[in-house]
Backbone bond lengths (Angstrom), bond angles and torsions (degrees), N, CA, C in turn:
res aa  C-N    CA-C-N  psi(-1)  N-CA   C-N-CA  omega(-1)  CA-C   N-CA-C  phi
1 M - - - 1.438 - - 1.531 108.85 -
2 R 1.316 115.87 133.10 1.471 121.44 -179.74 1.526 108.92 -101.19
3 F 1.326 116.06 146.23 1.455 121.77 179.47 1.522 108.49 -147.66
4 P 1.335 117.90 151.23 1.466 120.63 -177.35 1.528 111.71 -78.78
5 R 1.333 115.01 139.36 1.461 122.23 175.19 1.524 108.34 -149.94
6 T 1.321 115.60 157.27 1.457 121.60 173.00 1.508 107.95 -109.59
7 F 1.319 115.58 131.08 1.467 122.18 -178.39 1.514 109.35 -111.00
8 V 1.311 114.90 136.66 1.458 121.99 179.73 1.528 107.11 -126.43
9 F 1.325 115.83 115.16 1.461 120.58 174.10 1.519 107.60 -102.69
10 V 1.326 115.89 133.55 1.456 121.74 -177.31 1.516 108.79 -130.14
11 D 1.326 115.56 137.45 1.461 121.92 178.93 1.520 108.45 -132.35
12 L 1.319 116.27 136.42 1.457 122.08 175.94 1.527 106.81 -80.46
13 S 1.319 116.10 107.34 1.458 122.54 -172.47 1.530 112.17 -64.83
14 S 1.319 116.69 133.30 1.472 124.72 176.35 1.519 113.94 65.24
15 F 1.323 117.65 24.35 1.458 120.77 -178.77 1.527 112.12 -63.56
16 T 1.323 117.23 -40.79 1.466 119.94 -179.92 1.523 110.57 -59.89
17 H 1.316 117.07 -45.81 1.462 120.84 177.60 1.531 110.53 -62.53
18 Y 1.333 117.22 -40.97 1.455 121.48 -179.77 1.533 110.79 -60.36
19 I 1.306 116.54 -46.37 1.471 119.80 -177.67 1.524 110.58 -68.01
20 E 1.332 117.28 -34.76 1.465 120.25 176.95 1.525 111.23 -67.98
21 S 1.314 117.02 -35.49 1.466 121.66 -178.31 1.524 113.61 -82.55
22 H 1.332 117.13 -34.41 1.458 120.75 -172.21 1.528 114.11 -111.60
23 G 1.323 117.73 -8.00 1.454 121.18 177.93 1.521 114.10 93.48
24 D 1.329 113.70 164.59 1.463 121.45 -176.72 1.528 112.76 -63.05
25 R 1.327 117.07 -41.44 1.464 120.23 -176.07 1.529 111.13 -60.95
26 K 1.326 117.19 -49.63 1.468 120.16 178.97 1.525 110.85 -67.43
27 G 1.335 116.55 -35.97 1.459 120.21 179.03 1.518 112.24 -63.67
28 T 1.322 116.78 -45.31 1.467 118.87 -179.78 1.529 111.17 -70.22
29 K 1.323 117.21 -31.91 1.467 120.06 176.28 1.533 110.13 -64.61
30 L 1.329 116.77 -43.16 1.464 121.02 178.07 1.524 110.77 -65.31
31 L 1.322 116.89 -42.36 1.463 120.95 179.52 1.526 110.41 -63.48
32 A 1.329 117.51 -40.48 1.465 120.67 177.94 1.528 110.76 -63.14
33 A 1.334 117.38 -40.49 1.466 120.95 178.10 1.533 110.17 -64.21
34 F 1.330 116.65 -42.12 1.463 122.06 178.99 1.531 110.45 -59.98
35 R 1.317 116.72 -47.76 1.461 120.26 -178.87 1.524 111.53 -66.76
36 A 1.316 117.64 -37.35 1.470 120.64 179.10 1.530 110.45 -63.55
37 V 1.317 116.93 -43.74 1.465 120.80 178.15 1.529 109.45 -64.39
38 A 1.317 117.29 -43.07 1.467 120.88 -179.68 1.528 110.69 -61.38
39 R 1.329 117.36 -44.92 1.473 120.32 179.26 1.527 111.14 -63.29
40 A 1.321 117.29 -41.30 1.468 120.57 -179.37 1.520 110.94 -63.51
41 V 1.324 117.10 -47.78 1.464 120.43 -178.40 1.536 109.86 -66.87
42 A 1.312 117.55 -39.97 1.466 120.64 178.68 1.530 110.46 -60.82
43 S 1.309 116.55 -43.88 1.463 120.78 179.73 1.530 110.97 -63.24
44 E 1.305 116.91 -42.56 1.461 121.31 -179.77 1.520 112.55 -67.16
45 R 1.323 117.95 -32.26 1.460 122.10 -172.91 1.519 113.19 -100.77
46 G 1.325 118.94 -0.79 1.465 120.42 179.15 1.513 113.65 72.29
47 V 1.325 115.83 33.43 1.463 122.36 179.77 1.525 107.64 -113.03
48 R 1.318 116.31 144.46 1.467 120.32 -179.03 1.518 110.48 -105.89
49 I 1.325 116.01 127.72 1.466 119.60 171.68 1.515 105.47 -80.37
50 D 1.319 115.36 113.12 1.458 121.15 -174.24 1.514 112.38 -78.55
51 K 1.332 116.49 -43.58 1.462 119.28 -179.65 1.519 110.29 -159.96
52 Y 1.316 113.97 144.48 1.461 120.43 173.97 1.514 108.24 -90.42
53 L 1.316 115.69 143.54 1.456 122.68 -178.53 1.528 107.82 -129.45
54 G 1.324 117.29 72.94 1.463 120.85 -177.28 1.510 110.67 65.69
55 D 1.337 116.57 -112.69 1.461 121.12 -179.71 1.525 111.90 -94.09
56 G 1.308 116.11 26.57 1.454 121.62 178.47 1.513 110.45 -150.19
57 F 1.329 115.50 -175.36 1.457 119.52 177.69 1.522 110.22 -162.98
58 M 1.328 114.39 168.24 1.454 122.53 172.50 1.519 107.65 -116.44
59 A 1.328 115.89 129.06 1.457 121.44 176.29 1.525 108.92 -117.01
60 V 1.329 115.37 153.79 1.462 121.30 -177.48 1.526 108.80 -128.79
61 A 1.325 115.47 132.45 1.464 122.11 176.98 1.520 109.27 -122.34
62 V 1.309 116.27 143.09 1.460 120.52 176.89 1.525 109.64 -73.00
63 E 1.322 116.97 -40.14 1.470 122.27 -179.65 1.529 109.83 -109.42
64 Q 1.327 116.85 138.64 1.460 121.14 -179.06 1.522 112.09 -58.78
65 D 1.331 117.94 -43.28 1.468 120.03 -179.94 1.526 111.24 -56.81
66 D 1.331 117.05 -40.76 1.466 120.10 179.31 1.523 110.97 -63.04
67 G 1.316 117.14 -40.62 1.459 120.83 178.80 1.521 112.29 -65.67
68 V 1.334 116.83 -41.86 1.461 120.91 179.95 1.525 110.29 -68.32
69 V 1.324 117.56 -45.42 1.464 120.59 178.56 1.522 109.85 -61.02
70 F 1.326 117.20 -43.61 1.467 121.07 177.36 1.527 110.61 -56.45
71 A 1.322 116.88 -49.74 1.471 121.01 -177.19 1.523 111.75 -61.82
72 M 1.313 116.67 -44.63 1.460 119.68 -176.52 1.532 111.88 -71.88
73 E 1.319 116.94 -38.29 1.462 120.09 178.17 1.526 110.07 -69.92
74 L 1.324 117.22 -38.11 1.461 120.57 176.29 1.521 110.14 -61.69
75 R 1.310 116.73 -45.45 1.466 120.37 179.05 1.530 110.83 -58.89
76 R 1.334 116.80 -42.61 1.464 120.97 -179.76 1.532 110.78 -63.20
77 R 1.324 117.07 -48.45 1.470 119.87 -177.59 1.520 112.44 -71.01
78 A 1.314 117.11 -34.07 1.464 120.67 -179.91 1.514 111.70 -68.48
79 A 1.330 117.61 -23.52 1.469 120.17 178.61 1.524 110.58 -58.14
80 T 1.317 117.27 -31.61 1.463 121.66 177.07 1.522 110.86 -92.10
81 A 1.332 116.81 -50.92 1.465 121.26 -173.82 1.524 113.30 -66.16
82 C 1.320 117.26 -28.69 1.467 120.99 -174.52 1.525 113.24 -112.81
83 A 1.323 117.35 9.90 1.468 120.03 -179.72 1.526 108.86 -57.01
84 P 1.312 117.84 137.08 1.457 128.17 15.67 1.528 114.29 -94.76
85 L 1.329 117.97 7.79 1.466 120.42 -176.84 1.522 110.95 -89.03
86 G 1.322 115.21 151.61 1.454 121.98 176.12 1.511 110.34 -112.45
87 L 1.308 116.38 -176.99 1.459 121.93 179.85 1.515 110.81 -112.27
88 R 1.323 114.73 151.54 1.465 122.90 167.51 1.522 105.00 -115.73
89 I 1.343 116.38 131.35 1.465 120.37 -173.18 1.519 110.24 -132.79
90 G 1.328 116.07 136.90 1.457 123.27 172.15 1.515 108.81 -124.30
91 I 1.332 116.21 134.15 1.464 121.87 -177.53 1.525 108.16 -129.66
92 A 1.322 116.54 135.12 1.471 120.81 174.67 1.518 109.21 -151.25
93 T 1.324 115.00 145.01 1.461 122.52 179.75 1.515 109.03 -119.29
94 G 1.309 116.11 141.70 1.458 120.06 176.28 1.511 111.44 173.96
95 D 1.314 114.18 174.91 1.455 120.16 178.12 1.520 109.88 -72.18
96 T 1.305 115.38 142.97 1.455 121.30 -177.72 1.519 109.62 -144.92
97 M 1.303 115.60 169.66 1.459 122.44 173.73 1.516 108.24 -124.45
98 L 1.318 115.74 149.31 1.454 120.92 174.69 1.521 106.72 -100.72
99 F 1.323 116.24 116.52 1.457 122.49 -175.57 1.523 109.82 -96.93
100 E 1.321 116.56 123.39 1.460 123.62 179.54 1.528 112.07 52.09
101 G 1.316 115.90 31.91 1.448 121.33 174.18 1.508 116.69 73.01
102 E 1.340 118.27 4.42 1.461 117.73 -176.20 1.520 116.11 -143.50
103 D 1.287 120.22 -13.77 1.461 121.56 -178.60 1.524 110.25 -122.66
104 Y 1.326 115.57 131.16 1.455 121.05 176.62 1.515 108.82 -86.76
105 I 1.339 114.76 133.32 1.450 120.92 -178.83 1.520 108.42 -122.50
106 G 1.336 115.35 132.31 1.455 119.47 177.64 1.516 110.81 150.67
107 S 1.291 114.40 175.03 1.454 121.31 -176.84 1.528 112.04 -67.73
108 A 1.336 118.53 -37.57 1.474 121.16 -174.76 1.532 112.83 -62.03
109 P 1.335 120.31 -50.23 1.465 117.30 178.22 1.527 112.56 -64.19
110 N 1.326 116.74 -36.58 1.465 119.50 178.22 1.528 111.19 -63.97
111 L 1.327 116.07 -43.20 1.459 119.90 -178.75 1.531 110.89 -67.04
112 A 1.314 117.49 -42.61 1.474 119.95 178.68 1.522 110.48 -59.31
113 S 1.326 116.99 -41.46 1.461 121.02 178.20 1.519 111.41 -62.88
114 R 1.315 116.70 -45.03 1.467 120.98 -179.05 1.530 111.39 -68.05
115 L 1.328 117.37 -35.78 1.467 119.72 177.56 1.528 110.74 -67.30
116 C 1.306 116.69 -35.26 1.465 119.87 174.72 1.526 109.45 -61.28
117 D 1.319 116.85 -42.81 1.469 121.04 177.87 1.529 111.56 -61.09
118 E 1.328 116.93 -35.99 1.466 122.35 -177.39 1.528 113.28 -80.49
119 A 1.332 116.91 -22.05 1.467 120.90 -175.45 1.523 111.00 -67.56
120 G 1.310 115.00 145.29 1.454 120.73 173.47 1.522 109.61 -86.06
121 D 1.308 115.58 172.15 1.461 120.79 178.94 1.529 110.08 -55.82
122 G 1.320 116.28 123.83 1.458 121.60 179.41 1.515 114.87 84.50
123 E 1.324 118.31 0.97 1.464 120.93 -177.59 1.527 112.21 -95.25
124 A 1.322 114.65 145.60 1.463 123.04 169.80 1.520 105.95 -120.75
125 L 1.334 116.81 116.02 1.463 121.94 -178.24 1.522 110.46 -107.45
126 M 1.344 114.14 146.34 1.464 121.05 -178.85 1.526 107.78 -149.40
127 P 1.343 118.00 146.45 1.467 119.07 176.35 1.526 110.93 -58.50
128 A 1.327 116.31 135.09 1.463 121.60 -177.54 1.528 111.87 -59.94
129 D 1.335 116.97 -34.40 1.466 119.45 -177.14 1.531 113.04 -75.65
130 Q 1.332 117.84 -0.55 1.464 121.05 178.62 1.526 112.36 -108.46
131 T 1.324 117.16 13.63 1.464 120.06 -174.35 1.526 113.34 -110.19
132 A 1.309 117.74 21.90 1.465 120.20 -178.18 1.527 111.47 -59.34
133 T 1.300 117.42 -38.23 1.463 121.20 178.45 1.529 108.38 -130.81
134 L 1.319 115.41 100.92 1.460 120.80 176.54 1.524 108.83 -97.60
135 P 1.322 117.33 153.48 1.464 119.68 178.54 1.523 111.22 -60.78
136 E 1.319 115.98 153.70 1.459 121.58 179.05 1.528 109.89 -56.55
137 G 1.328 116.10 133.19 1.462 122.16 -179.80 1.516 113.92 94.41
138 V 1.329 117.52 -12.33 1.468 121.92 -179.57 1.526 108.38 -107.42
139 A 1.320 115.51 134.38 1.463 121.29 179.30 1.528 108.80 -129.31
140 S 1.312 114.80 167.78 1.461 119.54 177.28 1.516 109.05 -112.15
141 A 1.319 115.13 145.07 1.462 121.69 178.15 1.524 108.23 -125.18
142 A 1.301 114.78 153.27 1.462 120.38 -178.28 1.526 111.30 -59.33
143 H 1.309 114.81 143.79 1.464 122.91 175.33 1.531 106.04 -148.89
144 P 1.298 117.90 141.58 1.468 118.22 177.73 1.531 111.26 -61.63
145 P 1.328 117.40 148.92 1.464 119.33 175.45 1.534 109.95 -57.09
146 V 1.310 115.46 153.06 1.463 120.53 177.59 1.524 108.25 -119.99
147 R 1.308 115.33 154.66 1.467 120.76 176.16 1.528 107.36 -118.40
148 P 1.335 115.88 85.85 1.457 119.07 -176.69 1.520 112.55 -66.85
149 K 1.315 114.92 144.57 1.463 121.31 176.61 1.525 109.27 -54.68
150 G 1.323 115.94 132.89 1.455 121.62 177.43 1.517 114.95 88.49
151 F 1.327 118.19 -7.47 1.460 121.15 178.73 1.529 108.06 -104.68
152 P 1.342 117.17 138.88 1.459 120.21 -171.17 1.525 115.78 -72.91
153 A 1.316 117.49 -20.56 1.471 119.35 -175.40 1.530 109.39 -141.48
154 P 1.322 116.46 160.50 1.471 119.10 175.64 1.529 110.72 -60.68
155 I 1.308 115.81 152.56 1.460 121.93 -179.00 1.524 108.32 -119.96
156 D 1.325 115.31 130.61 1.458 120.24 175.52 1.522 108.25 -73.98
157 V 1.318 116.10 122.99 1.456 120.86 -178.95 1.527 109.65 -126.84
158 V 1.319 114.96 163.57 1.454 122.34 173.46 1.517 108.33 -127.32
159 R 1.318 113.87 159.27 1.455 122.04 173.80 1.514 105.86 -100.52
160 L 1.332 117.25 128.70 1.459 120.42 179.22 1.521 110.01 -83.73
161 T 1.326 115.42 137.91 1.457 121.75 -179.47 1.519 109.48 -129.67
162 G 1.322 115.22 168.90 1.456 120.80 175.45 1.513 112.57 91.25
163 E 1.305 113.75 -176.95 1.464 121.24 176.91 1.513 107.51 -127.43
164 P 1.325 116.47 129.01 1.466 118.80 -177.57 1.522 111.34 -68.44
165 V 1.313 114.79 146.02 1.449 120.26 167.98 1.521 104.05 -76.94
166 L 1.312 115.65 118.83 1.460 119.47 -173.71 1.521 110.83 -78.51
167 P 1.335 115.91 105.24 1.464 118.37 179.12 1.528 109.73 -71.16
168 P 1.325 116.78 144.17 1.464 118.16 177.07 1.522 109.90 -67.51
169 R 1.297 115.40 150.32 1.468 119.91 178.32 1.514 107.65 -115.33
170 H 1.320 115.34 118.61 1.463 120.99 178.15 1.514 107.04 -126.90
171 D 1.296 115.63 116.58 1.451 120.04 178.08 1.520 107.45 -97.80
172 T 1.321 115.54 95.09 1.458 119.88 -176.08 1.520 112.68 -71.21
173 T 1.329 117.73 -13.11 1.461 118.89 178.07 1.520 111.37 -72.01
174 E 1.329 117.70 -12.94 1.451 119.94 -179.77 1.526 113.08 -96.36
175 V 1.329 117.06 -0.23 1.458 120.32 178.44 1.519 108.01 -76.87
176 P 1.349 117.68 123.87 1.477 118.28 -178.55 1.522 110.69 -66.98
177 R 1.285 114.50 143.46 1.454 120.25 177.04 1.520 108.37 -96.38
178 H 1.307 115.18 141.73 1.468 119.86 177.51 1.514 108.60 -90.76
179 R 1.317 113.74 136.02 1.456 118.43 179.12 1.526 109.45 -95.34
180 E 1.272 113.68 146.97 1.463 119.71 173.24 1.524 108.18 -79.64
181 P 1.313 117.01 141.32 1.476 118.04 177.79 1.512 110.47 -61.06
182 L 1.320 116.01 148.65 1.477 120.97 180.00 1.473 112.72 -76.49
């Protein structure tokens, strides 16, 4: 069964060089700060970090707006928490399958991963055809098409800019209901 999801791949740019220049202790301290910020923003935005991949990770959002807001807010907070390193981010939405309960299969996770690879330091890339409705405060800027590994043709992408207006999250399904006495 296929279902829509938004995938966000994030990589801590130049981490290998940083650890070689500054040593393991500073590298692991920076990585711990990066992961702590990622977990905090994911929790606030209702996004799940599916798996860590060394100095990066894959996150999954049910709604595209949540994934975009998560990515942009993470980038903003990481600018301080992870300085002097920045993030490279790839975002893609599409139908996917969950294989054996733990791996997402489909074009969207693959594309998000490849867009992360293509992104420059501090960039968040997304397919241009998926930006019809971006969250308030987020805009798209021109970016040359990319030809991701494994995809048959170049893909029109945009670079996301701005800072999202953080909408409040209220899960009314968790409000306890009062019962009337019998």
